[in-house]
C-alpha positions as a printed Julia matrix, in Angstrom:
140×3 Matrix{Float64}:
 88.44   99.47   64.87
 89.71   97.96   68.05
 89.26   94.41   68.96
 87.44   93.68   72.03
 89.66   92.88   75.0
 88.8    91.82   78.53
 90.16   94.85   80.82
 89.97   94.78   84.61
 88.61   97.83   85.82
 90.69   97.96   89.13
 93.87   98.54   87.89
 95.13  101.72   85.23
 96.55   99.29   82.48
 93.51   97.04   82.85
 95.13   93.88   83.44
 94.58   91.32   86.07
 96.93   89.88   88.88
 96.21   87.84   91.93
 99.16   90.7    93.17
 96.5    93.35   92.42
 93.4    91.63   93.76
 94.86   90.54   96.69
 95.75   94.29   97.39
 92.43   95.44   96.56
 91.13   92.82   98.96
 93.03   93.91  101.99
 92.77   97.36  101.65
 88.83   96.83  101.5
 88.9    94.55  104.71
 91.26   96.98  106.48
 89.11  100.16  105.93
 86.28   97.66  107.51
 88.77   96.69  110.38
 89.3   100.39  110.91
 85.94  101.51  111.09
 85.23   98.62  113.55
 88.23   99.6   115.76
 87.75  103.4   115.82
 83.93  102.63  116.84
 85.24  100.58  119.66
 87.28  103.26  120.93
 85.33  106.27  120.33
 82.34  105.28  121.89
 80.96  106.38  125.31
 81.57  102.77  127.1
 83.71  102.73  129.84
 87.26  102.27  128.97
 87.24   98.74  130.53
 84.24   98.14  128.37
 86.23   99.04  125.36
 89.31   97.0   126.43
 87.51   94.0   127.03
 85.69   94.62  123.52
 88.83   95.03  121.75
 90.42   91.33  123.79
 86.72   89.7   122.8
 86.97   90.46  118.97
 90.67   89.86  118.53
 90.18   86.35  120.01
 92.76   87.23  122.9
 90.62   86.06  125.65
 91.82   82.83  127.38
 89.45   80.79  126.5
 89.96   77.04  125.56
 90.2    77.76  121.61
 93.11   80.14  122.51
 94.94   78.07  124.88
 94.66   75.06  122.26
 96.43   76.84  119.68
 99.15   78.17  122.47
 99.96   74.37  122.66
 97.51   73.83  126.07
 95.9    70.63  126.57
 92.87   71.5   127.58
 89.18   69.79  127.57
 87.44   71.89  125.05
 84.1    71.57  126.34
 82.69   75.31  127.66
 83.28   75.86  131.27
 79.76   77.67  131.37
 77.25   74.77  129.85
 79.78   71.63  129.7
 77.93   70.76  126.06
 79.81   72.38  123.28
 83.41   73.27  122.55
 84.23   76.42  123.79
 85.2    78.87  121.12
 85.49   82.46  121.38
 82.18   82.89  119.19
 80.23   80.34  121.45
 81.71   81.3   125.03
 80.66   85.32  124.17
 77.57   85.08  121.93
 75.82   81.61  121.93
 76.27   79.61  125.05
 72.89   79.24  127.09
 74.57   81.13  130.03
 75.66   83.96  127.91
 72.52   84.24  125.83
 70.62   84.96  129.37
 72.96   87.63  130.16
 72.33   89.42  126.48
 68.56   88.84  126.88
 68.96   90.66  130.15
 70.6    93.61  128.18
 68.14   93.52  125.47
 65.52   93.8   128.06
 66.95   96.59  129.88
 67.69   98.52  126.75
 64.7    97.46  125.44
 65.95   96.3   122.18
 64.76   93.55  119.94
 67.57   91.75  118.61
 68.43   88.33  116.84
 72.15   87.62  117.64
 74.49   87.23  114.54
 76.89   84.35  114.36
 79.95   86.08  114.42
 81.38   88.75  116.88
 82.64   90.82  113.41
 78.88   91.12  112.51
 77.7    91.66  116.14
 80.14   94.37  115.73
 79.15   95.85  112.77
 75.33   95.8   113.76
 76.09   97.88  117.05
 78.05  100.23  114.82
 74.77  101.33  112.35
 73.01  101.58  115.52
 75.3   104.4   116.6
 77.35  104.54  119.29
 80.29  107.13  118.9
 80.48  109.92  120.92
 80.36  112.35  117.96
 76.81  110.96  117.29
 75.81  110.88  121.35
 76.84  114.27  121.68
 74.46  115.4   118.65
 77.92  116.24  116.32
 77.87  113.45  113.89
């Protein structure tokens, strides 16, 4: 009869290590990111929209948050509403002027929606709703 022992099921040897945990978590995140990027680039939106979406998700648009990280001294209030710190999430999801644009979009598309907190959540929601070329062509 063998004694009970702890066994970590995510490796063949059953031994836990921080390195193995990191690899496992990183591969799960990479799969999710890959799925998001595939859906950004394989949808029916115009190329300019897909490119801009990529910049927004990667936080590559030059807003105050990004400029500060690059060492620039800027006033951090939102340029549109002048009330709160201009971050990527605020500027593209939660600013009162941006919300008006989103509401107009939802009205045109007859969509009911509660805006998620972060862009990654927004991308995941849109992907689940379907938007790839293969889905629109009836192949997916």
